[in-house]
VMD Tcl script that builds the backbone (N, CA, C; Angstrom):
set m [mol new atoms 201]
animate dup $m
set s [atomselect $m all]
$s set {name element resname resid chain x y z} {
  {N N MET 1 A 20.019 -0.096 6.111}
  {CA C MET 1 A 18.819 0.545 6.639}
  {C C MET 1 A 17.720 -0.498 6.808}
  {N N GLU 2 A 17.102 -0.495 7.948}
  {CA C GLU 2 A 16.051 -1.462 8.219}
  {C C GLU 2 A 14.737 -0.998 7.615}
  {N N ASN 3 A 13.886 -1.978 7.311}
  {CA C ASN 3 A 12.627 -1.732 6.609}
  {C C ASN 3 A 11.442 -1.885 7.563}
  {N N HIS 4 A 11.372 -1.120 8.640}
  {CA C HIS 4 A 10.319 -1.290 9.640}
  {C C HIS 4 A 9.087 -0.448 9.317}
  {N N ASP 5 A 8.046 -1.108 8.849}
  {CA C ASP 5 A 6.760 -0.448 8.625}
  {C C ASP 5 A 6.881 0.910 7.936}
  {N N LEU 6 A 7.484 0.902 6.771}
  {CA C LEU 6 A 7.645 2.153 6.034}
  {C C LEU 6 A 6.333 2.610 5.418}
  {N N ASN 7 A 5.440 1.656 5.143}
  {CA C ASN 7 A 4.130 2.063 4.640}
  {C C ASN 7 A 3.036 1.526 5.546}
  {N N ARG 8 A 1.890 2.153 5.490}
  {CA C ARG 8 A 0.747 1.792 6.331}
  {C C ARG 8 A -0.370 1.177 5.501}
  {N N LEU 9 A -0.004 0.561 4.387}
  {CA C LEU 9 A -0.987 0.054 3.437}
  {C C LEU 9 A -1.956 -0.931 4.075}
  {N N LYS 10 A -1.451 -1.861 4.865}
  {CA C LYS 10 A -2.314 -2.862 5.497}
  {C C LYS 10 A -3.366 -2.189 6.385}
  {N N VAL 11 A -2.953 -1.208 7.143}
  {CA C VAL 11 A -3.857 -0.491 8.051}
  {C C VAL 11 A -4.919 0.276 7.262}
  {N N ILE 12 A -4.482 0.983 6.229}
  {CA C ILE 12 A -5.415 1.782 5.430}
  {C C ILE 12 A -6.414 0.887 4.698}
  {N N LEU 13 A -5.942 -0.240 4.157}
  {CA C LEU 13 A -6.865 -1.170 3.493}
  {C C LEU 13 A -7.931 -1.653 4.468}
  {N N ALA 14 A -7.521 -1.982 5.682}
  {CA C ALA 14 A -8.481 -2.449 6.692}
  {C C ALA 14 A -9.478 -1.342 7.041}
  {N N GLU 15 A -8.979 -0.121 7.217}
  {CA C GLU 15 A -9.863 1.002 7.545}
  {C C GLU 15 A -10.885 1.252 6.443}
  {N N LYS 16 A -10.467 1.065 5.192}
  {CA C LYS 16 A -11.340 1.301 4.042}
  {C C LYS 16 A -12.147 0.063 3.651}
  {N N LYS 17 A -11.965 -1.014 4.411}
  {CA C LYS 17 A -12.673 -2.277 4.167}
  {C C LYS 17 A -12.426 -2.785 2.735}
  {N N ARG 18 A -11.161 -2.724 2.339}
  {CA C ARG 18 A -10.726 -3.215 1.037}
  {C C ARG 18 A -9.738 -4.355 1.246}
  {N N THR 19 A -9.604 -5.203 0.238}
  {CA C THR 19 A -8.724 -6.353 0.338}
  {C C THR 19 A -7.495 -6.196 -0.552}
  {N N ASN 20 A -6.502 -7.051 -0.287}
  {CA C ASN 20 A -5.316 -7.095 -1.145}
  {C C ASN 20 A -5.730 -7.454 -2.566}
  {N N LYS 21 A -6.676 -8.372 -2.671}
  {CA C LYS 21 A -7.138 -8.816 -3.990}
  {C C LYS 21 A -7.750 -7.637 -4.763}
  {N N TRP 22 A -8.576 -6.859 -4.104}
  {CA C TRP 22 A -9.191 -5.700 -4.742}
  {C C TRP 22 A -8.115 -4.732 -5.245}
  {N N LEU 23 A -7.141 -4.443 -4.385}
  {CA C LEU 23 A -6.081 -3.506 -4.761}
  {C C LEU 23 A -5.259 -4.052 -5.923}
  {N N ALA 24 A -4.956 -5.338 -5.890}
  {CA C ALA 24 A -4.202 -5.966 -6.976}
  {C C ALA 24 A -4.949 -5.822 -8.303}
  {N N GLU 25 A -6.252 -6.041 -8.271}
  {CA C GLU 25 A -7.059 -5.909 -9.487}
  {C C GLU 25 A -7.077 -4.469 -9.992}
  {N N GLN 26 A -7.198 -3.515 -9.085}
  {CA C GLN 26 A -7.246 -2.096 -9.465}
  {C C GLN 26 A -5.930 -1.628 -10.089}
  {N N LEU 27 A -4.819 -2.164 -9.571}
  {CA C LEU 27 A -3.502 -1.735 -10.028}
  {C C LEU 27 A -2.939 -2.600 -11.152}
  {N N GLY 28 A -3.590 -3.740 -11.413}
  {CA C GLY 28 A -3.057 -4.666 -12.413}
  {C C GLY 28 A -1.782 -5.344 -11.931}
  {N N LYS 29 A -1.701 -5.568 -10.626}
  {CA C LYS 29 A -0.525 -6.196 -10.017}
  {C C LYS 29 A -0.898 -7.577 -9.494}
  {N N ASP 30 A 0.110 -8.388 -9.256}
  {CA C ASP 30 A -0.083 -9.704 -8.665}
  {C C ASP 30 A -0.412 -9.548 -7.175}
  {N N GLN 31 A -1.262 -10.426 -6.652}
  {CA C GLN 31 A -1.625 -10.360 -5.232}
  {C C GLN 31 A -0.403 -10.550 -4.338}
  {N N THR 32 A 0.573 -11.315 -4.805}
  {CA C THR 32 A 1.797 -11.530 -4.027}
  {C C THR 32 A 2.541 -10.217 -3.825}
  {N N THR 33 A 2.564 -9.390 -4.850}
  {CA C THR 33 A 3.214 -8.084 -4.755}
  {C C THR 33 A 2.524 -7.231 -3.701}
  {N N ILE 34 A 1.204 -7.202 -3.739}
  {CA C ILE 34 A 0.442 -6.412 -2.762}
  {C C ILE 34 A 0.693 -6.931 -1.350}
  {N N SER 35 A 0.727 -8.246 -1.209}
  {CA C SER 35 A 0.991 -8.853 0.092}
  {C C SER 35 A 2.353 -8.425 0.634}
  {N N LYS 36 A 3.362 -8.402 -0.228}
  {CA C LYS 36 A 4.697 -7.973 0.195}
  {C C LYS 36 A 4.689 -6.516 0.622}
  {N N TRP 37 A 3.921 -5.690 -0.084}
  {CA C TRP 37 A 3.809 -4.285 0.303}
  {C C TRP 37 A 3.142 -4.161 1.667}
  {N N CYS 38 A 2.090 -4.968 1.889}
  {CA C CYS 38 A 1.336 -4.890 3.152}
  {C C CYS 38 A 2.156 -5.365 4.344}
  {N N THR 39 A 3.063 -6.285 4.110}
  {CA C THR 39 A 3.904 -6.783 5.206}
  {C C THR 39 A 5.223 -6.024 5.292}
  {N N ASN 40 A 5.394 -5.042 4.423}
  {CA C ASN 40 A 6.595 -4.219 4.385}
  {C C ASN 40 A 7.860 -5.004 4.065}
  {N N SER 41 A 7.703 -6.156 3.399}
  {CA C SER 41 A 8.899 -6.888 2.975}
  {C C SER 41 A 9.440 -6.304 1.673}
  {N N SER 42 A 8.610 -5.534 0.971}
  {CA C SER 42 A 9.064 -4.711 -0.158}
  {C C SER 42 A 8.171 -3.481 -0.196}
  {N N GLN 43 A 8.591 -2.500 -0.975}
  {CA C GLN 43 A 7.864 -1.232 -0.998}
  {C C GLN 43 A 7.409 -0.879 -2.413}
  {N N PRO 44 A 6.222 -0.295 -2.531}
  {CA C PRO 44 A 5.765 0.181 -3.842}
  {C C PRO 44 A 6.581 1.397 -4.278}
  {N N ASP 45 A 6.671 1.583 -5.583}
  {CA C ASP 45 A 7.342 2.783 -6.081}
  {C C ASP 45 A 6.415 3.985 -5.904}
  {N N LEU 46 A 6.951 5.161 -6.132}
  {CA C LEU 46 A 6.186 6.385 -5.903}
  {C C LEU 46 A 4.933 6.452 -6.772}
  {N N ALA 47 A 5.041 6.039 -8.032}
  {CA C ALA 47 A 3.875 6.063 -8.920}
  {C C ALA 47 A 2.764 5.166 -8.377}
  {N N SER 48 A 3.131 4.004 -7.863}
  {CA C SER 48 A 2.134 3.098 -7.287}
  {C C SER 48 A 1.515 3.693 -6.030}
  {N N LEU 49 A 2.340 4.311 -5.194}
  {CA C LEU 49 A 1.810 4.946 -3.979}
  {C C LEU 49 A 0.803 6.039 -4.322}
  {N N ILE 50 A 1.091 6.794 -5.358}
  {CA C ILE 50 A 0.165 7.854 -5.777}
  {C C ILE 50 A -1.150 7.238 -6.249}
  {N N GLN 51 A -1.064 6.172 -7.046}
  {CA C GLN 51 A -2.282 5.487 -7.507}
  {C C GLN 51 A -3.075 4.948 -6.319}
  {N N ILE 52 A -2.381 4.329 -5.379}
  {CA C ILE 52 A -3.037 3.751 -4.207}
  {C C ILE 52 A -3.747 4.840 -3.410}
  {N N SER 53 A -3.083 5.972 -3.213}
  {CA C SER 53 A -3.709 7.047 -2.431}
  {C C SER 53 A -4.985 7.541 -3.103}
  {N N LYS 54 A -4.982 7.603 -4.433}
  {CA C LYS 54 A -6.184 8.020 -5.157}
  {C C LYS 54 A -7.284 6.969 -5.042}
  {N N LEU 55 A -6.915 5.698 -5.214}
  {CA C LEU 55 A -7.909 4.618 -5.139}
  {C C LEU 55 A -8.556 4.540 -3.761}
  {N N LEU 56 A -7.755 4.734 -2.728}
  {CA C LEU 56 A -8.256 4.616 -1.358}
  {C C LEU 56 A -8.732 5.953 -0.787}
  {N N GLU 57 A -8.610 7.000 -1.596}
  {CA C GLU 57 A -9.050 8.339 -1.200}
  {C C GLU 57 A -8.427 8.789 0.121}
  {N N VAL 58 A -7.102 8.669 0.170}
  {CA C VAL 58 A -6.344 9.145 1.329}
  {C C VAL 58 A -5.177 9.984 0.827}
  {N N GLU 59 A -4.664 10.816 1.695}
  {CA C GLU 59 A -3.479 11.602 1.360}
  {C C GLU 59 A -2.275 10.666 1.288}
  {N N LEU 60 A -1.363 10.974 0.401}
  {CA C LEU 60 A -0.143 10.187 0.258}
  {C C LEU 60 A 0.590 10.080 1.597}
  {N N SER 61 A 0.580 11.141 2.350}
  {CA C SER 61 A 1.268 11.154 3.647}
  {C C SER 61 A 0.666 10.160 4.635}
  {N N GLU 62 A -0.581 9.752 4.437}
  {CA C GLU 62 A -1.195 8.755 5.320}
  {C C GLU 62 A -0.666 7.347 5.035}
  {N N LEU 63 A -0.164 7.144 3.827}
  {CA C LEU 63 A 0.320 5.817 3.418}
  {C C LEU 63 A 1.744 5.534 3.847}
  {N N VAL 64 A 2.543 6.573 4.017}
  {CA C VAL 64 A 3.951 6.363 4.334}
  {C C VAL 64 A 4.278 6.887 5.716}
  {N N ARG 65 A 5.251 6.226 6.318}
  {CA C ARG 65 A 5.692 6.614 7.652}
  {C C ARG 65 A 7.107 7.164 7.511}
  {N N ILE 66 A 7.273 8.419 7.854}
  {CA C ILE 66 A 8.580 9.057 7.737}
  {C C ILE 66 A 9.172 9.182 9.133}
  {N N ARG 67 A 10.394 8.729 9.263}
  {CA C ARG 67 A 11.054 8.786 10.584}
  {C C ARG 67 A 12.181 9.757 10.558}
}
mol reanalyze $m
mol bondsrecalc $m
mol representation Tube
mol addrep $m
């Protein structure tokens, strides 16, 4: 299965005027991990997605792309 833009994290961060560094600090994660999530080279787990949606004040469905 190909991993084409499964999450919209990069787009949502830009819309909310937040940085990868800010998100990494909020989640207690390494910036490299956040970068991989933003480029869709890896994906956050469900618990992380829920935390991210709360931090960015968006619905979980806005963060993920279902095909």
